[in-house]
C-alpha positions as a Markdown table, in Angstrom:
| # | Residue | x | y | z |
|---|---|---|---|---|
| 1 | Met | 0.1 | 0.1 | -0.2 |
| 2 | Val | 1.3 | 3.3 | -1.0 |
| 3 | Phe | 1.5 | 6.2 | 1.6 |
| 4 | Lys | 0.0 | 9.0 | 0.7 |
| 5 | Pro | 1.0 | 12.3 | 2.7 |
| 6 | Glu | -1.8 | 14.6 | 1.7 |
| 7 | Val | -4.5 | 12.0 | 3.1 |
| 8 | Trp | -2.9 | 12.2 | 6.4 |
| 9 | Ala | -2.3 | 15.8 | 6.4 |
| 10 | Ala | -5.6 | 16.5 | 6.0 |
| 11 | Gln | -6.8 | 13.9 | 8.7 |
| 12 | Ala | -4.3 | 15.8 | 11.0 |
| 13 | Leu | -5.6 | 19.2 | 10.7 |
| 14 | Val | -9.3 | 18.1 | 11.1 |
| 15 | Ser | -8.3 | 16.2 | 14.6 |
| 16 | Leu | -6.4 | 19.5 | 15.6 |
| 17 | Arg | -9.4 | 21.6 | 15.2 |
| 18 | Lys | -12.0 | 18.8 | 17.1 |
| 19 | Ser | -9.9 | 19.6 | 20.1 |
| 20 | Leu | -9.4 | 23.0 | 20.3 |
| 21 | Val | -10.9 | 25.7 | 22.8 |
| 22 | Tyr | -9.4 | 28.9 | 22.6 |
| 23 | Ala | -8.8 | 28.7 | 18.6 |
| 24 | Gly | -11.9 | 26.6 | 17.7 |
| 25 | Pro | -15.0 | 27.5 | 16.0 |
| 26 | Gly | -16.8 | 30.7 | 17.6 |
| 27 | Ile | -14.0 | 31.8 | 19.7 |
| 28 | Val | -11.6 | 33.2 | 17.1 |
| 29 | Asn | -12.5 | 33.4 | 13.2 |
| 30 | His | -10.6 | 32.4 | 10.1 |
| 31 | Asp | -11.7 | 35.0 | 7.9 |
| 32 | Tyr | -8.5 | 35.7 | 6.6 |
| 33 | Glu | -6.5 | 32.2 | 6.7 |
| 34 | Gly | -5.5 | 32.7 | 2.5 |
| 35 | Glu | -2.6 | 30.4 | 1.5 |
| 36 | Ile | -0.4 | 29.8 | 4.2 |
| 37 | Lys | 3.1 | 28.2 | 2.7 |
| 38 | Lys | 5.6 | 29.0 | 5.6 |
| 39 | Val | 6.6 | 30.6 | 8.7 |
| 40 | Gly | 6.8 | 34.2 | 8.3 |
| 41 | Asp | 3.8 | 34.3 | 6.1 |
| 42 | Thr | 1.8 | 37.6 | 6.2 |
| 43 | Val | -2.0 | 37.7 | 6.3 |
| 44 | His | -3.4 | 41.1 | 5.2 |
| 45 | Ile | -6.5 | 42.2 | 7.0 |
| 46 | Lys | -8.1 | 45.1 | 5.8 |
| 47 | Met | -10.1 | 47.1 | 8.4 |
| 48 | Leu | -12.9 | 49.4 | 7.0 |
| 49 | Gly | -13.2 | 53.1 | 7.9 |
| 50 | Asp | -16.4 | 54.2 | 9.7 |
| 51 | Val | -19.1 | 55.9 | 7.4 |
| 52 | Thr | -20.5 | 59.5 | 9.0 |
| 53 | Val | -24.0 | 59.8 | 9.2 |
| 54 | Arg | -24.8 | 63.7 | 8.7 |
| 55 | Ser | -27.9 | 65.8 | 9.0 |
| 56 | Tyr | -29.9 | 66.6 | 5.9 |
| 57 | Asn | -31.9 | 69.3 | 5.0 |
| 58 | Ser | -33.7 | 70.1 | 1.5 |
| 59 | Gly | -31.5 | 71.9 | -1.0 |
| 60 | Asp | -28.2 | 70.8 | 1.0 |
| 61 | Asn | -24.9 | 70.0 | -1.0 |
| 62 | Ile | -24.0 | 66.1 | -0.2 |
| 63 | Thr | -20.8 | 65.3 | 0.9 |
| 64 | Tyr | -19.4 | 62.2 | -0.3 |
| 65 | Glu | -16.7 | 60.9 | 1.9 |
| 66 | Asp | -13.3 | 59.1 | 1.1 |
| 67 | Leu | -13.3 | 56.7 | 3.7 |
| 68 | Pro | -9.4 | 55.8 | 4.7 |
| 69 | Asp | -9.1 | 51.9 | 5.2 |
| 70 | Ala | -6.8 | 50.7 | 7.7 |
| 71 | Glu | -4.5 | 47.6 | 7.2 |
| 72 | Met | -3.2 | 44.9 | 10.1 |
| 73 | Asn | -0.9 | 42.3 | 9.4 |
| 74 | Leu | -1.5 | 38.7 | 10.8 |
| 75 | Lys | 2.1 | 37.0 | 11.0 |
| 76 | Val | 2.0 | 33.4 | 11.1 |
| 77 | Asp | 4.8 | 32.7 | 13.2 |
| 78 | Gln | 4.4 | 30.0 | 15.1 |
| 79 | Ala | 5.5 | 26.5 | 14.1 |
| 80 | Asp | 5.1 | 22.8 | 15.8 |
| 81 | Tyr | 6.2 | 20.0 | 14.1 |
| 82 | Phe | 5.5 | 16.1 | 15.4 |
| 83 | Ala | 7.8 | 13.4 | 14.3 |
| 84 | Phe | 7.8 | 9.4 | 15.0 |
| 85 | Lys | 8.8 | 6.3 | 13.3 |
| 86 | Val | 6.5 | 3.4 | 12.6 |
| 87 | Asp | 8.2 | -0.1 | 12.1 |
| 88 | Asp | 5.7 | -1.5 | 9.4 |
| 89 | Val | 4.0 | 1.8 | 7.2 |
| 90 | Asp | 2.0 | -0.7 | 5.3 |
| 91 | Lys | 0.7 | -2.5 | 8.1 |
| 92 | Ala | 0.2 | 0.6 | 10.1 |
| 93 | Gln | -2.2 | 2.2 | 7.3 |
| 94 | Ala | -4.2 | -0.9 | 6.9 |
| 95 | Gly | -5.2 | -0.7 | 10.9 |
| 96 | Asp | -5.7 | 1.8 | 13.1 |
| 97 | Glu | -2.2 | 2.5 | 14.3 |
| 98 | Met | -1.3 | 5.6 | 12.2 |
| 99 | Ala | -4.7 | 7.2 | 12.4 |
| 100 | Lys | -4.1 | 6.9 | 16.7 |
| 101 | Arg | -0.5 | 8.2 | 16.5 |
| 102 | Thr | -1.8 | 11.0 | 14.3 |
| 103 | Asp | -4.5 | 11.8 | 16.2 |
| 104 | Asn | -2.7 | 11.7 | 19.7 |
| 105 | Ala | -0.4 | 14.3 | 17.5 |
| 106 | Ala | -3.2 | 16.5 | 17.0 |
| 107 | Trp | -4.1 | 16.7 | 20.4 |
| 108 | Lys | -0.6 | 17.6 | 21.8 |
| 109 | Met | -0.7 | 20.5 | 19.3 |
| 110 | Ala | -3.9 | 21.6 | 20.3 |
| 111 | Glu | -2.4 | 22.0 | 23.9 |
| 112 | Lys | 0.3 | 24.6 | 22.2 |
| 113 | Val | -2.2 | 26.2 | 20.2 |
| 114 | Asp | -4.8 | 26.6 | 22.6 |
| 115 | Ser | -2.3 | 28.1 | 25.1 |
| 116 | Tyr | -0.9 | 30.4 | 22.6 |
| 117 | Val | -4.4 | 32.0 | 21.5 |
| 118 | Ala | -5.1 | 32.1 | 25.5 |
| 119 | Gly | -2.1 | 34.1 | 26.1 |
| 120 | Leu | -3.5 | 36.8 | 23.8 |
| 121 | Tyr | -5.7 | 38.6 | 26.9 |
| 122 | Thr | -3.2 | 40.6 | 27.3 |
| 123 | Gln | -3.7 | 42.5 | 24.4 |
| 124 | Val | -7.4 | 43.3 | 25.6 |
| 125 | Gln | -7.8 | 47.2 | 26.0 |
| 126 | Ser | -6.9 | 48.5 | 29.2 |
| 127 | Ala | -10.9 | 49.6 | 30.0 |
| 128 | Asn | -11.7 | 46.0 | 29.6 |
| 129 | Val | -9.7 | 44.5 | 32.5 |
| 130 | Leu | -11.9 | 44.0 | 35.2 |
| 131 | Pro | -10.9 | 44.1 | 38.8 |
| 132 | Thr | -9.5 | 40.8 | 40.9 |
| 133 | Ala | -12.7 | 39.0 | 42.2 |
| 134 | Glu | -13.1 | 36.3 | 44.5 |
| 135 | Ile | -15.1 | 33.4 | 42.7 |
| 136 | Thr | -15.7 | 31.4 | 45.6 |
| 137 | Ser | -19.6 | 30.7 | 45.3 |
| 138 | Gly | -22.1 | 30.2 | 42.5 |
| 139 | Ser | -23.4 | 33.8 | 43.2 |
| 140 | Ala | -19.9 | 35.2 | 42.7 |
| 141 | Ala | -19.5 | 33.4 | 39.6 |
| 142 | Tyr | -22.5 | 34.5 | 38.1 |
| 143 | Asp | -21.6 | 37.7 | 38.9 |
| 144 | Gly | -18.3 | 38.0 | 37.4 |
| 145 | Leu | -19.8 | 36.8 | 34.1 |
| 146 | Val | -22.4 | 39.6 | 34.6 |
| 147 | Asn | -19.7 | 42.2 | 35.1 |
| 148 | Leu | -18.0 | 41.0 | 31.9 |
| 149 | Lys | -21.1 | 41.0 | 29.9 |
| 150 | Val | -21.9 | 44.8 | 31.2 |
| 151 | Arg | -18.3 | 46.0 | 29.8 |
| 152 | Leu | -18.8 | 44.3 | 26.4 |
| 153 | Asp | -22.4 | 46.0 | 26.1 |
| 154 | Glu | -20.8 | 49.2 | 26.8 |
| 155 | Cys | -18.2 | 48.5 | 24.2 |
| 156 | Asn | -21.0 | 48.1 | 21.5 |
| 157 | Val | -20.2 | 44.4 | 21.2 |
| 158 | Pro | -22.7 | 42.1 | 19.3 |
| 159 | Ala | -24.4 | 40.2 | 21.6 |
| 160 | Glu | -24.6 | 37.3 | 19.3 |
| 161 | Gly | -21.8 | 34.9 | 19.8 |
| 162 | Arg | -20.8 | 35.9 | 22.7 |
| 163 | Tyr | -18.4 | 33.4 | 24.5 |
| 164 | Val | -16.5 | 33.2 | 27.8 |
| 165 | Val | -13.9 | 30.6 | 28.3 |
| 166 | Val | -13.4 | 29.4 | 32.4 |
| 167 | Pro | -11.5 | 27.2 | 34.3 |
| 168 | Ser | -13.0 | 23.5 | 35.4 |
| 169 | Trp | -12.9 | 25.1 | 39.2 |
| 170 | Tyr | -14.9 | 28.1 | 38.3 |
| 171 | His | -17.3 | 25.6 | 36.4 |
| 172 | Gly | -17.7 | 23.9 | 39.4 |
| 173 | Gln | -18.9 | 27.1 | 41.3 |
| 174 | Leu | -21.3 | 27.8 | 38.3 |
| 175 | Leu | -22.8 | 24.5 | 38.8 |
| 176 | His | -24.2 | 25.7 | 42.1 |
| 177 | Glu | -25.8 | 28.5 | 40.3 |
| 178 | Asp | -29.7 | 28.4 | 39.3 |
| 179 | Lys | -29.1 | 31.0 | 36.6 |
| 180 | Phe | -26.4 | 28.9 | 34.9 |
| 181 | Val | -28.1 | 26.7 | 32.2 |
| 182 | Arg | -26.4 | 23.3 | 31.8 |
| 183 | Val | -25.9 | 22.3 | 28.1 |
| 184 | Asp | -26.9 | 18.6 | 28.8 |
| 185 | Ala | -30.1 | 20.4 | 30.1 |
| 186 | Ser | -30.8 | 23.1 | 27.3 |
| 187 | Gly | -32.5 | 20.9 | 25.0 |
| 188 | Thr | -30.0 | 21.9 | 21.8 |
| 189 | Ser | -27.1 | 20.5 | 20.2 |
| 190 | Glu | -24.8 | 22.8 | 21.5 |
| 191 | Gly | -22.8 | 19.7 | 23.4 |
| 192 | Leu | -21.2 | 19.1 | 20.4 |
| 193 | Arg | -19.2 | 22.0 | 20.0 |
| 194 | Asn | -16.0 | 21.5 | 21.6 |
| 195 | Gly | -15.6 | 22.8 | 25.2 |
| 196 | Ile | -19.0 | 24.1 | 25.6 |
| 197 | Val | -20.7 | 23.5 | 29.1 |
| 198 | Gly | -23.6 | 25.7 | 29.5 |
| 199 | Arg | -24.8 | 29.3 | 28.7 |
| 200 | Ala | -25.4 | 32.1 | 31.5 |
| 201 | Ala | -25.6 | 36.1 | 31.3 |
| 202 | Gly | -25.8 | 36.0 | 27.4 |
| 203 | Phe | -22.5 | 33.7 | 26.9 |
| 204 | Asp | -22.0 | 30.5 | 25.6 |
| 205 | Ile | -19.3 | 29.0 | 28.6 |
| 206 | Leu | -16.6 | 27.3 | 27.6 |
| 207 | Met | -14.5 | 25.0 | 29.9 |
| 208 | Ser | -10.4 | 24.9 | 29.2 |
| 209 | Asn | -7.3 | 23.8 | 31.2 |
| 210 | Ala | -5.7 | 26.2 | 29.1 |
| 211 | Val | -7.0 | 29.2 | 31.0 |
| 212 | Pro | -3.8 | 31.4 | 31.9 |
| 213 | Val | -2.7 | 31.5 | 35.3 |
| 214 | Ile | -1.9 | 35.4 | 36.2 |
| 215 | Ser | -0.2 | 34.5 | 39.3 |
| 216 | Gly | -0.8 | 32.2 | 42.5 |
| 217 | Asp | -4.6 | 31.0 | 41.7 |
| 218 | Asp | -5.4 | 34.2 | 40.0 |
| 219 | Tyr | -7.0 | 33.1 | 36.4 |
| 220 | Ala | -7.1 | 35.0 | 33.5 |
| 221 | Val | -11.0 | 34.5 | 32.5 |
| 222 | Met | -11.7 | 36.1 | 29.0 |
| 223 | Ala | -14.7 | 36.9 | 27.2 |
| 224 | Gly | -15.3 | 38.3 | 23.7 |
| 225 | Phe | -17.0 | 37.5 | 20.6 |
| 226 | Pro | -15.6 | 35.7 | 17.1 |
| 227 | Gly | -15.0 | 39.2 | 15.5 |
| 228 | Ala | -12.3 | 40.3 | 18.3 |
| 229 | Ile | -9.5 | 37.5 | 17.2 |
| 230 | Ser | -8.4 | 36.2 | 13.8 |
| 231 | Phe | -6.6 | 32.8 | 13.8 |
| 232 | Ala | -4.8 | 31.3 | 10.7 |
| 233 | Asp | -3.4 | 27.6 | 10.5 |
| 234 | Gln | -1.9 | 25.0 | 7.7 |
| 235 | Val | -1.0 | 21.5 | 8.5 |
| 236 | Asp | 2.1 | 22.7 | 5.9 |
| 237 | Gln | 3.8 | 19.3 | 5.7 |
| 238 | Met | 3.5 | 15.6 | 6.0 |
| 239 | Gln | 6.4 | 13.5 | 5.3 |
| 240 | Thr | 8.1 | 10.0 | 5.2 |
| 241 | Leu | 11.4 | 9.2 | 5.4 |
| 242 | Val | 13.0 | 5.8 | 5.2 |
| 243 | Leu | 15.6 | 5.6 | 8.3 |
| 244 | Gln | 18.9 | 3.5 | 7.9 |
| 245 | Asn | 20.0 | 0.7 | 9.8 |
| 246 | Thr | 16.3 | -0.4 | 10.8 |
| 247 | Phe | 13.1 | -1.7 | 9.0 |
| 248 | Ala | 11.2 | 1.3 | 10.2 |
| 249 | Thr | 9.9 | 4.3 | 8.4 |
| 250 | Ala | 9.6 | 7.9 | 10.0 |
| 251 | Val | 6.6 | 10.2 | 9.7 |
| 252 | Arg | 6.6 | 14.0 | 10.3 |
| 253 | Gly | 4.2 | 16.8 | 10.3 |
| 254 | Leu | 4.5 | 20.5 | 10.3 |
| 255 | His | 1.9 | 23.0 | 11.7 |
| 256 | Leu | 2.0 | 26.8 | 10.9 |
| 257 | Tyr | 0.0 | 29.2 | 12.7 |
| 258 | Gly | -0.4 | 32.7 | 13.8 |
| 259 | Ala | -3.1 | 34.7 | 15.6 |
| 260 | Lys | -4.0 | 38.5 | 16.4 |
| 261 | Val | -6.4 | 40.6 | 18.3 |
| 262 | Ile | -7.8 | 43.0 | 15.8 |
| 263 | Arg | -10.8 | 44.4 | 18.2 |
| 264 | Pro | -9.1 | 45.0 | 21.4 |
| 265 | Asp | -12.4 | 46.6 | 22.6 |
| 266 | Gly | -14.1 | 43.3 | 21.7 |
| 267 | Leu | -12.3 | 41.4 | 24.3 |
| 268 | Ala | -12.9 | 41.9 | 28.4 |
| 269 | Val | -10.8 | 39.8 | 31.2 |
| 270 | Leu | -11.6 | 39.0 | 34.9 |
| 271 | Thr | -9.0 | 38.1 | 36.9 |
| 272 | Ala | -10.7 | 35.3 | 38.9 |
| 273 | Ser | -9.2 | 34.4 | 42.1 |
| 274 | Lys | -9.9 | 30.6 | 43.2 |
| 275 | Ser | -10.0 | 31.6 | 47.0 |
């Protein structure tokens, strides 16, 4: 059986995206992905200028604006790889060994990608960084979400698609709050979305172990909408190499990615203290 690298490359990318939370659907957008070929590639993002609305009186001359557009650049500056060897590549492809190894590599890559995107919370605009809150009860956990909601409201962030990512212990506190609607009790299919655990205060609530620890037991709980962060990635290469002095074949893959906060006012961060 002939090894087909393009087939396995596609499988690796699908597996990776299934296991992402921060870099998954509904958190970041992939609108500007384009064709990524190598580390250092740049994705150009056109930021449309706002249109001015003016008062009109009969007989007034109409002024046409020349709208200035800005451009932001998303740099694909992250690269991770996996590499392993298989004793009998034909036998491995006939069974599940190759798929399982590739899935395992994808999960490991996902951990790095999620941590990378989670770390972008530091780019939120300063006015959207909320004071430290002690989250020691269900009501305190819910109040924290309400404070994030209000901050996003004040920044005119669209209500549709809002999310917040919490650590497991924060989710545990929310389970004691009646206003928190568990995803398994909502009667919807939202549980199929990776990481989602419920809804409250207008947010889809996702749980992740990649929520950044600021210091001690203080965690950066980030809320926002998908238009705030752009993410681009590509599984660039899948290769096989015949190893010398052994009856084995090496398999390796390269994942390229980058992300950028394009709407710092579209995110809000709560410093949630566990104790």
